[in-house]
C-alpha positions in Angstrom: -1.7 6.7 -10.2 -3.1 9.9 -10.6 -5.7 12.0 -9.0 -7.6 13.4 -12.4 -9.9 11.6 -14.2 -8.6 13.2 -17.6 -4.6 12.4 -16.7 -6.3 8.4 -15.8 -7.5 8.7 -18.8 -4.8 9.8 -21.3 -2.4 6.8 -19.4 -4.9 4.5 -20.2 -5.1 5.5 -24.2 -1.3 5.8 -24.5 -1.2 2.4 -23.1 1.4 3.7 -20.7 1.0 1.4 -17.4 -0.5 -2.2 -17.0 -2.8 -1.2 -14.3 -3.6 2.8 -13.8 -5.0 4.0 -10.2 -6.9 7.1 -9.4 -6.7 8.0 -5.8 -5.4 11.3 -3.5 -1.7 10.5 -2.7 -2.5 12.4 0.8 -4.5 9.7 1.6 -2.1 7.2 2.2 -4.1 4.1 3.7 -6.4 4.7 0.9 -3.7 4.5 -1.6 -2.0 1.1 -0.2 -5.1 -0.4 -0.2 -6.0 0.3 -3.5 -2.2 -1.1 -4.6 -2.5 -4.2 -2.3 -6.2 -5.0 -4.2 -4.5 -4.6 -7.6 -1.3 -6.7 -6.8 -3.4 -9.4 -4.8 -1.0 -7.9 -1.9 2.0 -8.1 -3.2 2.6 -4.2 -2.9 5.3 -2.4 -5.0 9.3 -3.4 -5.9 9.6 -0.1 -6.5 7.5 3.2 -6.2 8.4 6.5 -7.9 7.5 9.8 -6.3 7.1 12.3 -9.4 4.6 14.3 -7.6 4.7 17.4 -6.1 3.0 16.2 -2.9 6.3 15.7 -0.5 4.2 14.4 2.4 2.4 11.8 0.3 5.6 9.5 0.5 6.4 10.1 4.2 2.5 9.3 5.0 2.8 5.9 2.4 5.7 4.7 4.6 4.3 5.4 8.0 1.3 3.3 7.2 3.6 0.6 5.8 5.2 0.3 9.4 1.8 0.7 11.2 0.5 -2.2 8.9 4.1 -3.8 9.6 3.8 -3.5 13.6 0.4 -5.3 13.3 1.6 -8.1 11.4 4.7 -8.4 14.2 2.3 -8.3 17.0 -0.1 -10.8 15.1 3.4 -13.2 14.9 4.0 -12.7 18.6 0.5 -13.3 19.7 0.7 -16.6 17.6 3.9 -17.7 19.3 2.5 -17.2 22.6 -0.6 -18.9 22.0 1.3 -22.0 20.6 3.7 -22.0 23.6 0.5 -22.2 25.9 -1.3 -25.0 23.6 2.5 -27.1 23.6 1.9 -27.2 27.9 -1.4 -28.9 27.7 
């Protein structure tokens, strides 16, 4: 992933990656959505942050925690609905 057209094109020409994403590392939710799209929702096993934007990793992790919280809330909702229908 890089923000620059030139860098993305260079990586593609050199065959350095299976997938090349152009994005802004400071926009963590957009980056997460791009990664979800190219990995079919599997996300990444390993992330190497080699940019000079230290905050980008923090933003990414925070957005991941928010999504995880939404999933956990949904699972609680689902369990409660299941209990209600089991009582009927």
